[in-house]
Residue, then its C-alpha position, 0 to 999 in steps of 0.5 A: m810777719s804775715a798773717e799766716s805766720t805762727p806767733e811766738p808763744g806768749i804768757p797769757g795763762e796762769s802761772g804755776t801750771t803743771g806738765t806731764r811730770g807733775r812739776t810746778k813751773g811759775r811764770r818766768r820773766k824774760p830779760r829785756g834788751t836788744r835781741r841777739r841774732g842767731l841762726l834759725i834754720t830750724a829748731w832741731t839743730a840751731a842750738g848745738i851747731v850755732v853755739l859752736g861757731g866762732t869759739g875758736a875751739g878748732y880742736l873740737y871739730f876733729k872730735l865732733n866730725g865723726n858724729i855726723k852722718s851724711v848721705d850722697i843725695d846728689s849722686a842718687l838723684g842724678t841730673n834729672r832735677p830742677t835747675k839750681v837758681d843762681n840768685g844767691s838764695e838757698n833751699i834746705l829740706v829739713l826733716g824730723s825722722d820718726s825711726r821705730s828702731g833702737s832707742n827711738k822705739k820707746l819714744g815713737g811708741g811703735t814696734d821695732d820694725g826697723s822702719a822710719r818715717s818723716d814726722t816733720a818736713m820743712i822747706v827753708h828758703v834763705y834769701k839772697g844776702h842771708k838776712k831773712a828766710s821763709v819756712v814752708s811746712m809740708p803736711r805729712d798727710t798730704l796726698i801726692d803723686r810720688p815720682e820714681c826715685t832711687d835711694t842712696h843704695g841704688k834701689t829704684y822705686p816706681a812712681v805712684s799716685g795718691v799716697m801720703f807725702n811722708t811715704a816718700y821717706s819711708t819708701g826710699g829715705a832721704a833721696c826719695a824725700v828730696k826727689t818728692v819735694e822737688s817734684i811738688s815744688g819745682l825747687r831744687m834743694d841745695h841741702y838736706l838736714e835730718v834729726d831723729f827723735s832721740g837726738f831732739q829729746k837730748l838736745i832739749d834736755e841739754l838746753g835745760g828745757v824750753q818754755v812755752t804757753t798753751s792757750k788750751s789743754i793738750n791731752d794726747s795719749q799717743s804722744h804721751l803729752n798731758l798739759k793744762a792751759g798755761t805756761h810750762q817749762l818742757d823737758g826733752e820728752q815733753a817737747l818731743g810730745l808737743v811737736r808730735t801731738r796731733h790727736g790732742v789738738g784741733d781736728g786731729s789732722d797734721l795741720g794742728r801739729i804743724q802749728l805747734q811745731q812752728a810755735f815751738i821753734k819760736a819758743l826755742v829761739e827765745q830759749v837759745k838767746h837766754v841760756g848761759v851756754f856761751t861762756s861754759p866750755k863744757k856746756l858748749y861741747d855737750l850741746a855740740d856733741t849732742a847736736t852733731k850726733a843727732v843730725t844726718t846731712d847731705s854730703d856737702l854738709g857732712s863735716v863740722n867745718s862745712l856745717m860751721s861755714f854754712a851756719g856762719g853765713l846764716k847767723s844774721i837770720g833771727s826769729n823776727s826775719m823768718h816767715m813761717i807758713t804751711m804749704p797751702v792745702q785743702y781737706d780731701p773731700s773723700d777723706p777728712n783725715r787727709v789733705i790735698v795741695e791747693k795747687t793754684k795757691a801753692q804755685q804762688v809760694w813756689d814762684a815767690l821762692k824761685n824768684d827769691r821774693t816774699i811769699p804773698k799773703s794771698a798764697t795762704e788765704g782761704t786754705a785749710t792751713g789757718e783753721a788749726k790755729g789757736v792752741v799756742s797763744s801770743s803775748 
């Protein structure tokens, strides 16, 4: 990994630290041996979807098929899009949605106004041969020029300048989010995956929690997270608090939260490798049921069979072959709570991905991205 990659959570802190629920967790020794390969597109969906593949439980596909929600993004966006690069690579836009309606109202801490926002956005580039991937996190606080876009219901929204990146999703949903990302990057998104608050929390609970180590205490009343420095086994509610935390780390900008999200992905990878779900049919089904209920996909991935085929082609990608960065940005001189795209540096990222090359270290050096590190420490 490059210097810009977020390291895996280690275990340098004291054992027996206490999480938000007051439970004491000791240091857990990780099994040694050869690393198991697995699909690591994103922390949100990997666990439930991957373990279902290859089990031969074809009858489950029909049962689980009805869980998946899909949106016809291609029809909404039409033909005015970046050209698909035919070099064997794929680009997937992954969003974590922050809905304020239904069961997500309590989790989000907001009013039930029926609105939804994108708290997390990542471009996942899968290289030719599907042996490695690069993940580019998009800060939600980035000021961008949002293009005109049409949602999946046919309503068109005018272009607007100088708005936050996450307004694309809250304005026009998945189609406008994809349109905006394609406008910023010049890359065509081949697929779309979205997971909501409640689905994420349930998935982590189904996995039995995820172990992380923080090098600093985190206390964020808005995300309801209170962790002392050290090692913790996070349940679903605590994990959700971690990936949503921003005011309890760094300077309160979205950059600190992105670093936590990337570190959590690494921790989840380790957890998935060692959980004993692969030999338990009930546990397997529970995970798959939770995961398929949690996701919204583009129409091409809108079935269990399609997801399995997609996942099967990516199963050789492991944590050691993923390069994770944040889109190069600088703080907005007129508002320290916002960031703006460092266009020259960002173009190095987009050019590399368009040509299926590794993102150069120079693309992120000297940007605001690296200033938010240090909350989750390496081993």
